[in-house]
Each structure stands twice: as C-alpha cells, then as structure tokens.
N, C-alpha and C positions, 0 to 999 in steps of 0.2 A: 504494500500500500504506500502510495506517495504522500508525504507529509506536506501540507499546505504551508506556504510562507507568506506572511502578511507584511505589507509595507507600513512603516511608521515614519512620518515626515519629521524632520528637525529643521530649525530655523538657520543654524549656522553650518559651517563645513564639517564640524566634528562635535562629539558629545561624549562625556565620560560614561563608562559602562553602568555604574550605579544609577546615574541620572536617567539613562535610556531605559533601564529595567522598569523604573517608576513611570516614565512617560508612556511606555508600551503596555502598562497595566499588567506586567508579568509578576510584579510583587507589589506589596502595599506600602512599604516604608523603607527608608534608608537603612534602618537596622536590619530589616529582612534581607535587603540587597547584600549588605555586608556578610550576613550569615550564609546565604546560598552561594555566594561567590567563594568565600573562604572554605566552604565544604566541597568545592569542586563540582557543583551542580550546574554551572553555567559554561557554555562553550561559545566561542566566537569563531566563525568560519571553520566549524568542526574540530576546533582545538580547545581543550579545557583552559579556561582563563581564571586566574585567582587574584588578579589586580583590579580592585574596584575602580581605580582611576584610569584604567586603560582607555585611551582615546579611540573612539569608533569613528569611522568615516563612511561616506555614502557608499552603499553596496555591501557593507559588512552584514553578516547574518548571525543573529544572537539566538541561542536555543537554551531553554530552561523548562523543566517539567513537561516535556513532550510538545512544547509550543516553540515555533520558530518565527522570528520577525526580522525584517530587513530594514536597515537604516536607509531612508529615502530623502531626497532633496525636497524642500518645500517650495522651490522655484522651478519654473519651466525653462529658465535660461541655462544654456550649457556653461560648464565651468570656464573661468577665464584662462587664457593660454599661459 
C-alpha cells in the first residue's frame, strides 16, 4: 500500500523540525516534539532525525507515527537564481 504524502506550506525558505511538526499538526506541543524527536520516532527524507533544530527546506518529507508530510512553498514564484 502506498502511503499518502500531504503538503504543508511554510512562509519562509526553511523551518526548524520542531516548529514544522506543530505546524503540520503531527504533534500538539513543543514538549511533545522534543520527546518524539529524541526517541527517534521522526524521520526526514527516510532518515531518522534526532535534532529538533534541524532546518527543513522545500521538498523535505517528514514522517512520524505513520503520517508523512512534505515541506511546500507558500508562493507560486520559482526560487531566485
């Protein structure tokens, strides 16, 4: 079975992992983010990530608890050269 990946838009070019987990409603609080990340339950681009401050960029895929979300741009403009 193929797992669905949902896009979650961000305003800037990057976002910290802990902030993104809250934005995507994958966790309820910063304390919960710290816990699930420290326990190795979060992966970024199919690799376990234990740094809450990890900078995510457009296109990164974050997975936790069987859900996967992709960091998406909130603008329709292509990135600057």
